C-alpha positions in Angstrom: 94.4 99.8 147.2 97.3 97.3 147.2 98.2 96.8 143.6 100.8 94.7 141.8 102.0 96.5 138.7 103.2 94.0 136.1 105.3 94.6 133.0 106.9 97.7 134.7 109.4 99.8 132.8 111.2 102.8 134.2 108.7 105.2 132.6 105.7 103.3 134.2 107.3 103.6 137.6 108.1 107.3 137.1 104.6 108.4 135.9 102.6 106.1 138.2 104.7 107.2 141.2 104.1 110.9 140.3 100.4 110.3 140.0 100.5 108.6 143.4 102.3 111.4 145.1 99.8 111.4 147.9 100.5 107.7 148.6 96.8 106.8 148.4 97.7 103.6 146.6 100.2 100.9 147.6 101.9 100.1 144.4 104.4 97.2 144.0 106.3 97.4 140.7 107.1 94.1 139.0 109.2 93.7 135.9 107.6 90.3 135.1 105.0 90.0 132.5 101.7 88.5 133.8 100.9 85.0 132.7 100.0 81.7 134.3 103.5 81.3 135.7 103.8 84.7 137.2 100.2 85.2 138.4 101.0 83.8 141.9 103.2 86.8 142.4 99.9 88.8 142.9 98.7 86.7 145.8 97.6 89.0 148.6 97.1 92.0 146.4 93.7 93.5 145.8 94.4 94.6 142.3 96.8 94.0 139.3 97.8 96.7 136.9 98.7 95.3 133.4 99.6 96.3 129.9 99.0 95.1 126.3 101.1 92.0 126.3 100.2 90.7 129.7 98.1 87.5 129.4 94.7 87.4 131.3 93.0 84.3 130.0 90.6 82.3 132.1 93.4 80.4 133.8 95.3 83.5 134.8 92.2 85.2 136.1 91.2 82.2 138.2 94.7 82.2 139.8 94.4 86.0 140.5 90.9 85.7 142.0 92.0 82.8 144.2 94.8 84.9 145.5 92.5 87.8 146.4 92.7 90.0 143.4 89.4 91.7 142.6 90.4 94.3 140.1 92.4 94.3 136.8 93.4 97.7 135.8 94.6 98.0 132.2 97.1 100.7 131.3 95.7 100.8 127.8 92.4 101.1 125.8 92.3 97.7 124.1 91.3 94.6 126.1 91.6 91.8 123.6 94.1 90.1 126.0 91.5 89.7 128.8 88.9 87.0 129.1 86.2 89.5 130.2 83.5 86.7 130.6 85.8 84.8 133.0 86.5 87.9 135.0 82.8 88.6 135.3 82.1 85.0 136.5 84.7 85.3 139.2 83.7 88.8 140.3 86.8 90.5 139.1 86.3 94.1 137.9 88.2 95.0 134.7 88.9 98.7 134.1 90.8 100.4 131.3 92.0 103.7 130.0 89.7 104.4 127.0 91.5 107.6 125.9 94.9 108.8 127.0 96.4 110.8 124.2 94.9 109.9 120.8 97.1 112.6 119.3 100.2 110.6 120.4 99.3 107.6 118.3 97.9 109.6 115.4 101.0 111.8 115.1 103.3 108.7 115.2 101.2 107.0 112.5 101.7 110.0 110.2 105.4 110.1 111.1 105.9 106.5 110.2 104.1 107.0 106.9 106.3 109.9 106.0 109.5 108.1 107.1 108.5 105.1 105.0 107.4 107.1 102.0 110.4 109.4 101.9 113.0 106.7 102.9 114.1 108.7 105.9 115.6 105.8 107.9 117.7 104.6 104.9 118.8 108.2 104.1 119.9 108.7 107.8 121.9 105.5 107.7 123.6 106.5 104.5 124.6 109.9 105.9 126.1 108.2 109.0 128.5 106.5 106.6 129.2 109.6 104.6 127.2 108.4 101.7 125.2 111.3 100.3 124.0 109.6 97.1 120.2 109.9 96.4 119.8 106.8 94.3 117.1 104.6 95.7 115.6 107.3 97.9 112.8 108.5 95.5 109.5 108.9 97.3 106.0 110.1 96.4 104.0 113.0 97.4 101.2 112.3 99.9 99.2 115.2 98.5 96.5 113.9 96.3 96.9 110.3 97.2 94.0 108.2 98.3 94.3 107.1 101.9 92.0 104.5 103.5 91.5 104.8 107.3 90.1 101.6 108.8 88.7 102.4 112.2 87.6 105.9 113.0 87.6 106.2 116.8 89.5 109.0 118.4 92.9 108.0 116.9 91.6 107.2 113.4 89.6 110.4 113.3 92.7 112.5 114.1 94.7 110.6 111.4 92.0 111.3 108.9 91.9 115.0 109.7 95.7 115.3 109.5 96.0 113.6 106.2 93.0 115.4 104.6 93.5 118.9 105.9 97.3 118.9 106.5 98.5 117.0 103.4 95.6 117.3 101.0 95.0 113.5 100.7 91.8 112.0 99.4 90.6 110.2 102.5 88.0 107.4 102.7 87.0 105.6 105.9 85.6 102.3 107.1 84.0 101.6 110.5 80.8 99.9 111.7 80.0 103.2 113.5 80.4 106.4 111.6 82.1 109.2 113.5 80.4 112.6 113.0 83.9 114.3 113.3 85.0 112.4 110.2 81.8 112.9 108.1 82.0 116.6 108.9 85.3 116.7 107.0 83.5 115.4 103.9 85.2 112.0 104.3 82.9 109.2 102.9 82.4 105.9 104.6 82.7 102.9 102.4 82.9 99.1 102.9 86.2 97.8 104.3 86.9 95.8 101.2 86.5 98.9 99.0 88.9 100.8 101.3 91.6 98.2 100.9 91.0 97.7 97.1 91.0 101.4 96.2 93.6 103.1 98.4 97.2 104.0 97.8 97.8 103.9 101.6 95.8 101.8 104.1 96.2 102.7 107.8 94.7 100.6 110.6 93.1 102.0 113.8 90.6 99.4 114.9 90.4 97.1 117.8 91.3 93.4 117.6 88.1 91.3 117.5 87.2 88.0 115.8 85.9 90.2 112.9 89.1 92.1 112.5 91.7 89.4 113.1 93.8 89.1 109.9 91.6 91.7 108.1 94.7 92.3 106.0 95.2 88.7 104.7 96.2 87.2 101.3 92.9 88.0 99.7 92.9 91.6 100.9 96.4 92.1 99.6 95.5 90.5 96.3 92.6 92.9 95.9 94.7 96.0 96.7 96.3 98.5 94.4 99.8 97.4 93.2 102.4 99.1 95.3 100.1 100.2 98.1 101.5 101.2 101.5 100.2 99.6 104.8 100.5 101.2 108.2 99.5 99.5 111.4 99.8 101.2 114.8 96.8 99.4 116.3 97.1 95.6 117.0 99.5 93.2 115.4 97.0 90.5 114.7 95.0 92.7 112.4 97.6 91.7 109.8 98.5 88.1 108.6 102.3 88.5 108.7 102.9 85.5 106.4 100.6 87.0 103.8 102.3 90.3 104.3 105.7 88.8 103.5 104.3 87.1 100.4 102.9 90.4 99.3 106.2 92.1 99.8 108.0 89.4 97.8 105.6 89.7 94.9 106.0 93.5 94.9 102.2 93.9 95.4 103.0 95.8 98.5 105.1 98.9 98.1 105.9 99.5 101.7 104.9 98.6 105.3 105.2 100.5 108.5 104.4 98.6 111.7 104.5 99.6 115.3 102.8 96.3 116.3 103.3 92.7 115.4 101.0 89.7 116.0 103.6 87.7 118.0 105.2 90.7 119.7 104.6 89.6 123.3 107.9 87.7 123.2 109.8 90.5 121.6 108.6 94.1 122.3 109.5 96.2 125.3 112.6 94.2 126.0 116.3 94.6 125.1 117.1 91.5 123.0 120.2 92.9 121.3 122.4 90.1 122.7 119.8 87.3 122.2 119.1 85.0 119.2 115.6 85.8 117.9 113.9 82.5 117.2 110.9 84.1 115.4 111.8 83.4 111.8 108.8 85.1 110.4 109.6 88.4 112.2 113.3 88.1 111.2 112.3 87.6 107.5 110.1 90.7 107.7 113.0 92.8 108.9 115.1 91.9 105.8 112.9 94.0 103.4 114.2 97.5 102.6 110.7 98.8 102.3 109.6 97.7 105.8 109.8 100.0 108.8 109.2 98.4 112.3 109.1 100.1 115.7 108.6 98.4 119.0 105.0 99.5 120.0 106.0 103.0 120.9 103.3 105.1 119.2 101.7 105.8 122.6 104.9 106.9 124.3 104.7 110.6 125.0 104.8 112.4 128.3 101.2 113.5 127.9 100.0 110.0 127.2 101.9 108.4 130.1 100.7 111.1 132.5 97.1 110.5 131.3 97.4 106.7 131.6 98.8 107.0 135.1 96.1 109.4 136.3 93.2 107.5 134.8 94.5 104.1 136.0 94.8 105.3 139.6 91.4 107.1 139.4 89.9 103.8 138.2 91.4 102.0 141.2 90.2 104.7 143.6 86.6 104.4 142.3 86.5 100.6 142.8 88.1 101.0 146.2 85.3 103.4 147.2 82.6 100.9 146.1 81.7 102.6 142.8 81.7 101.0 139.4 83.9 103.2 137.2 82.6 104.4 133.8 85.8 102.8 132.4 84.8 99.3 133.5 84.7 96.7 130.8 81.7 94.3 130.7 81.3 91.1 128.6 78.8 92.9 126.3 81.0 96.0 125.7 82.4 96.5 122.2 86.1 95.9 122.1 86.7 99.6 121.8 89.7 101.3 120.2 93.2 99.9 120.3 96.0 101.4 122.3 
């Protein structure tokens, strides 16, 4: 199937090309991010392959369909950036990668929490300057602390297991659908508001939906324990960044670790080291010593990239053969896990 691969990075090309070693798919790699301005680049292609910050609203999908595209293949699990109803109306099939390597994101989540809690980035920076003083680097044990996991799909369930069994944390969970793997660990499910209000650490692993947008807002922060930590490796818009900054300034929030940001589409995955960043909110966020930000890399392992490539091409092959893949997204499907 002739496919235009948008938002291509070197690692995308490497792993997709390896998965396509038999040449069954005609892949054209494009560095451009997909939006209304770049959608005409897909004219004449049967499919587009896209990532988390590509924009597929009704306008873009209409342009794609008019140009002959009949398949949108997401290289991720979440599909909040796609107008699924518009795709269905125009006969465009949307497929995704529902699970690639949940361990990759889960392990990165715990790594970020440890790095934040034990001030590892600050300590490393000091040592680079031959400063071996320990003042200001005091952390807290994770053992015995109460951790709230919001969203217990594959990723959230692994995070809950690591923190409970590996670190001896008291873990509570919140999700509209209870995961038997989580309850089997003796982890109770409680309302979301109770998780936020009663936890020393809150970690987010849910999809972005109208119900979860800005679930961490000013009211949630006000209800939380003083000095709580927030970790988000899911979707940026789960957190109201302006409210987050206010919580950091008031010292209500003790620390924040983010691998995602609600306005990341104009920032992440690009080298902007020689550019002037015009996002004042993001720049303010980076000024806090107790904020750790990475550029949406939690998924980035060899295993995950290989699984993403294999599943993406398998999805395309199924559509090309006239079958509807199990990984197809329909207008009635729940948003699913983020990633």
